[in-house]
C-alpha positions in Angstrom: -100.4 -171.7 -85.7 -99.5 -174.7 -87.9 -96.0 -174.7 -89.7 -95.8 -172.7 -92.7 -98.8 -170.7 -91.5 -97.8 -167.0 -90.3 -98.9 -163.5 -90.1 -97.4 -161.5 -93.3 -96.3 -158.0 -92.0 -96.1 -155.2 -94.2 -92.8 -153.8 -94.2 -91.4 -150.3 -96.3 -90.6 -153.2 -98.9 -94.4 -153.6 -99.5 -95.3 -149.7 -99.6 -93.0 -147.6 -101.8 -93.0 -144.6 -103.8 -92.6 -144.8 -107.9 -91.6 -142.6 -110.9 -91.4 -144.1 -113.9 -91.6 -147.1 -113.0 -88.7 -146.7 -110.7 -88.6 -146.9 -106.9 -87.8 -143.6 -105.3 -88.7 -143.9 -102.0 -90.1 -146.8 -99.2 -92.7 -146.1 -96.4 -93.4 -147.5 -93.2 -96.8 -147.3 -92.5 -99.8 -145.4 -94.6 -103.8 -145.0 -93.5 -105.8 -144.1 -96.6 -109.3 -142.0 -96.6 -111.5 -142.1 -99.9 -114.2 -138.8 -100.3 -117.2 -138.3 -102.5 -118.3 -135.1 -103.0 -121.9 -135.9 -102.5 -124.6 -133.1 -103.2 -128.7 -133.8 -102.2 -131.2 -133.1 -104.6 -133.9 -131.5 -103.0 -137.8 -130.9 -104.9 -139.5 -127.6 -104.2 -142.5 -129.2 -101.5 -140.9 -132.0 -100.4 -139.3 -132.2 -96.6 -136.7 -135.0 -97.6 -133.9 -134.9 -100.6 -135.6 -136.6 -103.8 -132.1 -138.1 -104.8 -128.0 -137.3 -104.9 -125.5 -136.8 -107.4 -122.0 -137.4 -107.3 -119.3 -135.2 -107.2 -115.3 -135.1 -107.5 -113.7 -137.9 -106.0 -110.4 -138.2 -103.8 -108.2 -140.3 -102.3 -105.8 -139.0 -99.5 -103.0 -141.2 -98.2 -101.3 -140.4 -94.8 -97.4 -141.8 -94.9 -95.2 -142.4 -92.2 -91.6 -142.4 -91.9 -91.0 -142.2 -95.7 -87.6 -141.9 -96.7 -85.8 -141.6 -100.1 -83.4 -144.2 -101.8 -80.1 -143.7 -102.3 -80.5 -143.8 -106.2 -83.1 -141.5 -105.3 -81.1 -138.9 -103.4 -78.0 -139.3 -106.6 -80.9 -138.2 -108.6 -81.4 -135.3 -107.1 -84.9 -136.4 -106.0 -86.2 -134.9 -102.6 -89.8 -134.8 -100.9 -90.2 -131.3 -102.0 -89.7 -131.4 -105.5 -92.4 -135.1 -105.1 -95.1 -132.1 -104.4 -94.3 -130.9 -107.7 -95.5 -133.3 -110.5 -97.4 -136.5 -110.4 -95.9 -140.2 -109.8 -97.5 -143.5 -108.2 -97.5 -144.8 -105.0 -97.8 -148.3 -104.8 -98.9 -150.7 -102.1 -98.7 -154.3 -102.0 -100.5 -156.0 -100.0 -102.4 -159.6 -99.5 -100.4 -160.6 -102.9 -102.4 -157.6 -104.5 -100.4 -154.6 -105.8 -102.5 -151.2 -105.3 -101.9 -148.9 -107.0 -102.5 -144.6 -106.3 -101.8 -142.8 -109.8 -101.4 -139.3 -110.4 -100.3 -138.3 -107.2 -99.5 -135.2 -105.2 -98.1 -133.9 -101.9 -100.3 -131.8 -100.0 -98.4 -131.8 -96.8 -94.8 -132.9 -95.4 -94.1 -132.5 -91.8 -90.5 -133.3 -91.8 -88.6 -133.8 -87.9 -84.8 -135.5 -87.7 -81.1 -135.0 -87.6 -78.7 -133.3 -89.8 -78.8 -135.1 -93.0 -81.6 -137.5 -92.0 -82.9 -138.4 -95.3 -86.4 -139.3 -93.5 -89.5 -137.1 -93.6 -91.9 -138.4 -90.6 -95.5 -137.8 -92.3 -96.2 -136.7 -95.8 -99.9 -136.5 -96.8 -100.6 -137.5 -100.4 -103.3 -136.8 -102.9 -104.0 -139.1 -105.6 -106.7 -138.8 -108.7 -106.9 -142.5 -109.1 -106.7 -146.1 -107.3 -106.5 -149.3 -109.5 -106.4 -152.6 -107.5 -104.0 -154.9 -109.8 
């Protein structure tokens, strides 16, 4: 590789949970899924569908090794309280900021030791996704 050229590795500084513009948790890794509820439209007497209708859209993001910031812990925020209201998930990749907004936690899988503030896996459902 030429000097000054390198590979940018995502860090927990690049993936985080944000509430009211304030970072409350970092994330070590993620994977995303997008689904669109598509319905086929059949016509009487036709052997193949004649079209389709679009249904609801859903963004699902699986987060691994999620940890709360000390300031969030001091504010009384925990992963289970994040399951009860909408917030944003921000991923900064390639200089672009992808914001999953109106998020809610649908699943938490937690492993850890006493007083550990890390949740192993959290599944998030977002209503919207926007690249800024």
